[in-house]
C-alpha positions in Angstrom: 130.2 163.0 98.2 126.5 163.9 97.9 124.8 161.7 95.7 121.0 162.4 96.4 120.5 165.6 94.4 122.6 164.2 91.3 120.3 161.0 91.3 117.2 163.0 91.7 118.2 165.5 88.8 119.3 162.3 86.8 115.8 160.8 87.0 113.8 163.8 86.6 116.0 164.7 83.3 114.8 160.9 82.2 111.2 161.9 82.7 111.4 165.4 81.0 113.4 164.1 78.3 110.6 161.2 77.5 107.6 163.8 77.7 109.3 166.7 75.6 111.2 165.2 72.9 111.4 167.2 69.4 108.5 166.1 67.4 105.7 168.3 66.1 103.3 168.9 68.9 103.7 165.1 69.9 104.9 165.7 73.5 103.7 162.9 76.0 101.8 165.4 78.4 99.8 166.8 75.3 98.9 163.4 74.2 98.1 162.2 77.6 95.8 164.8 78.1 94.1 164.1 74.9 93.9 160.3 76.0 92.2 161.1 79.3 89.8 163.2 77.4 88.9 160.3 74.9 90.3 162.4 72.1 93.3 160.2 71.2 93.5 156.3 71.7 95.5 154.3 74.1 97.7 153.2 71.0 98.4 156.6 70.2 99.6 157.5 73.6 101.8 154.4 74.1 103.4 155.0 70.6 104.2 158.6 71.5 105.5 157.1 75.2 107.8 154.5 73.4 109.0 157.2 70.8 109.9 159.5 73.8 111.5 156.6 75.5 113.7 155.8 72.7 114.9 159.5 72.4 115.3 159.7 76.2 117.5 156.4 76.6 119.7 157.7 73.7 120.1 160.9 74.9 120.9 160.1 78.5 123.4 157.6 77.3 125.1 160.3 75.3 125.2 162.5 78.3 126.2 160.0 80.8 129.3 159.2 78.9 130.1 162.8 78.4 130.0 163.6 82.0 131.8 159.8 83.1 134.6 161.0 80.7 135.2 163.9 82.8 134.7 162.4 86.3 137.0 159.5 85.6 139.8 161.7 84.4 139.4 163.9 87.7 139.7 160.6 90.0 143.0 159.8 87.8 144.5 163.3 88.4 143.3 163.5 92.1 140.9 166.4 91.4 137.8 167.0 93.7 134.8 166.9 91.6 131.0 166.0 92.1 129.0 163.7 90.5 127.1 164.8 87.6 124.3 167.3 87.7 121.9 166.7 85.0 120.1 169.9 83.9 116.3 169.0 83.4 114.4 171.4 81.3 110.4 171.1 81.6 109.8 173.6 78.8 111.2 173.5 75.5 111.7 170.5 73.0 114.8 169.0 74.3 114.2 168.5 77.6 117.4 169.0 79.1 120.2 171.5 79.0 122.8 168.7 79.4 124.9 168.1 82.5 127.7 169.7 84.5 130.3 168.4 87.0 131.2 170.7 89.5 135.2 170.9 90.0 137.7 172.2 92.1 139.6 175.0 90.3 143.0 174.0 91.7 144.0 172.0 88.2 147.5 170.5 88.9 149.0 171.4 85.3 147.8 171.9 81.7 148.4 168.3 80.8 145.7 167.2 83.7 143.3 170.2 82.3 143.9 169.0 78.7 142.9 165.3 79.7 140.0 166.5 81.8 138.6 168.7 79.5 138.8 166.7 76.5 137.6 163.3 77.7 133.9 164.1 78.0 133.5 165.5 74.3 135.1 162.3 73.1 133.7 160.0 75.4 130.2 161.5 74.2 130.9 161.5 70.7 131.2 157.8 70.4 127.4 157.2 71.3 126.7 160.3 69.7 127.9 159.2 66.2 126.6 155.6 66.8 123.0 157.0 67.5 123.3 159.6 64.2 124.0 156.5 62.1 121.5 153.8 63.2 119.0 156.8 63.7 119.4 158.1 60.2 119.1 154.3 59.0 116.1 154.0 60.8 114.4 157.3 59.5 111.9 157.7 56.7 112.3 159.7 53.6 109.4 162.1 53.4 108.2 164.8 50.9 109.2 168.6 51.7 106.0 170.0 53.4 105.8 173.6 54.2 103.2 173.7 57.2 104.6 176.3 59.5 105.8 173.6 61.6 109.1 173.3 63.8 112.3 172.2 61.7 115.8 171.4 62.8 118.9 172.8 61.6 121.3 170.4 59.7 125.0 170.6 60.7 127.5 169.6 58.1 128.2 166.1 59.7 124.6 165.2 59.7 124.3 166.3 56.0 127.0 164.2 55.3 125.9 161.0 57.1 122.6 161.3 55.3 124.5 161.4 52.0 126.0 158.4 52.6 123.3 156.6 53.7 120.3 157.5 51.4 122.7 159.3 48.5 121.7 162.7 47.1 118.0 163.4 47.8 116.1 165.4 45.5 114.7 169.1 46.6 111.4 167.8 47.3 112.7 165.4 49.8 113.9 165.4 53.1 114.6 162.9 56.0 112.0 162.6 58.9 114.4 161.7 61.6 113.8 158.6 64.0 113.8 159.5 67.8 117.2 157.9 68.2 118.7 160.3 65.3 117.1 163.3 67.1 119.1 162.6 70.4 122.1 162.3 68.2 121.5 165.8 66.7 120.9 167.1 70.2 124.3 165.4 71.3 126.1 166.9 68.1 124.5 170.5 69.3 125.5 170.1 73.0 129.0 169.0 72.4 129.7 171.7 69.6 128.5 174.4 72.0 130.7 172.8 74.8 133.7 173.2 72.4 133.6 176.6 71.9 137.0 177.9 73.0 135.9 180.1 75.7 135.5 180.4 79.5 134.8 177.1 81.5 133.3 175.5 78.2 135.2 172.3 77.6 136.5 173.8 74.6 137.8 176.7 77.0 139.8 174.1 79.1 141.3 172.3 75.9 142.4 176.0 74.5 144.0 177.0 77.7 145.9 173.8 77.8 147.1 174.5 74.1 148.1 178.2 74.4 148.7 178.5 78.3 149.0 182.2 79.1 148.2 183.5 75.6 144.9 181.6 76.0 143.2 184.7 77.3 143.6 187.0 74.8 142.7 184.6 72.1 139.8 183.5 73.6 138.4 187.0 74.0 139.3 187.3 70.2 137.3 184.4 69.4 134.4 185.8 71.5 134.5 189.1 69.7 134.4 187.3 66.7 131.1 185.3 67.6 129.4 188.5 68.8 130.0 190.0 65.3 128.8 187.1 63.4 125.7 186.9 65.7 125.1 190.7 65.0 125.7 190.4 61.0 123.7 187.2 60.8 121.3 188.3 63.3 121.5 185.1 65.3 119.8 186.8 68.5 119.0 183.4 69.9 122.7 183.0 71.2 122.5 186.3 73.0 121.6 185.0 76.3 124.1 182.1 76.1 126.7 184.5 75.1 125.6 186.9 78.1 126.2 183.9 80.3 129.6 183.4 79.3 130.6 186.9 79.4 129.2 187.2 82.9 131.3 183.9 84.4 134.2 185.3 82.3 135.8 184.6 78.8 139.4 183.7 79.9 140.3 180.7 82.0 142.3 180.5 85.1 145.7 179.2 85.3 146.8 175.6 86.5 149.0 175.2 89.3 151.8 174.2 86.9 151.3 175.6 83.4 155.3 174.8 82.4 154.4 171.4 81.9 153.9 170.9 78.1 151.7 168.8 76.3 152.7 165.9 74.0 152.6 166.4 70.3 150.0 164.0 70.2 147.5 165.7 72.6 148.3 169.1 70.6 147.3 167.3 67.3 144.3 166.0 68.9 143.4 169.0 70.8 143.1 171.2 67.6 141.2 168.3 65.8 138.4 168.3 68.6 138.3 171.9 68.5 137.8 172.1 64.7 134.8 169.4 65.3 132.7 172.8 66.0 132.9 173.4 62.1 131.0 170.1 61.2 129.0 169.8 64.5 127.7 173.1 64.9 124.6 174.4 63.4 123.8 178.3 63.8 120.1 178.0 63.7 119.2 174.9 65.5 115.6 175.2 65.5 113.4 177.4 63.3 109.9 177.3 61.9 109.1 177.4 58.1 106.5 179.8 56.6 103.4 177.8 55.7 102.6 177.4 52.1 100.5 179.9 50.5 99.1 177.8 47.8 97.2 175.0 48.5 98.7 172.9 46.1 100.7 170.2 48.0 99.4 166.6 47.2 96.8 165.2 49.8 97.3 161.8 51.4 94.5 159.6 51.7 93.8 156.0 52.5 90.6 154.4 52.9 90.2 152.2 55.9 87.8 150.9 58.4 87.4 151.9 62.1 89.3 148.7 63.4 92.1 149.6 61.1 92.9 153.0 62.4 96.6 153.6 63.1 98.3 155.9 65.8 98.7 159.8 64.8 95.9 159.3 62.1 93.1 161.7 61.6 90.2 160.7 59.8 87.1 162.8 58.2 83.3 161.6 58.3 83.9 159.1 55.4 86.7 157.0 56.8 89.2 158.8 54.6 92.7 160.1 56.3 94.0 163.5 55.5 97.4 163.6 57.0 99.7 166.3 58.5 103.4 166.2 57.5 104.1 164.0 60.8 101.5 161.3 59.7 103.2 161.0 56.4 106.0 159.1 58.3 103.8 156.2 59.1 102.1 156.0 55.6 105.4 156.1 53.9 106.7 153.4 56.1 103.6 151.1 55.4 104.1 152.2 51.4 100.9 154.2 51.1 101.1 157.3 48.9 99.6 160.4 47.9 96.3 160.0 45.6 92.7 161.2 45.8 89.6 159.3 47.4 87.5 157.1 45.4 
């Protein structure tokens, strides 16, 4: 079994997820360049590195659990499979496109296909939900600030968890997600995409195991419905993924023995996991808001001396802080509010 390439990609994905975590321009390479040129302090660089490490560790745990779920089931059923190939993404906010396992297409039966297909999402969902829960608890409640920056879509599950932990929030408040919560958000997105019941995705495996020979026609129907929804709601950012699925194939190849039925528990579990897409998926994962036309948001100020300066805070010539939406997280965490300099 080839282990050198999977190990190399695993380590490389660690680096890209540390350096390119989702956070308003606070990527590690960007801050490192500023540090080298003396614009930022070492404390700023170190704070960004630690935040990236938290995000990376949480996300890599989610992805590793997901892929191990598949891999262990292939060992159980004697299906030849590779070690997980992690997919680093040097450009982009997440730092990775997930991971894949190369698997022998000769699956013994629908029951084996079901167990292999569903074990990955189930194993990955456990750390995903844990990261979401504790990450949201470690997050900050901040005022809504339309600065034209990048925003994350909010799937229903995320909204329910925020409501459970913090209760209803007024329209002028939102959650500034902790890096671990952002990793949970990415885990939700990747799991939901994988559960689409088409092609060779995990959802496609589960769908075929549930419907057998009828799965191809049903998968085509689902694919056409997705295309219509993309066109109607102008969700053009999904076109490339849909094109890749169409090229690989919307249908699923048969197993060696399609006659062996699934147990009632497996059927119930399969439909429940496929339905998870409804609460875990967000049609617009990343978007950019419109900057406020009126400069009527309260400015946040704090009078400090040079030795009290903290990471991510920018100062004017008089020692006052005029902070951005990202900087507000630190201020609110340290009980400093909006006001005017005296």
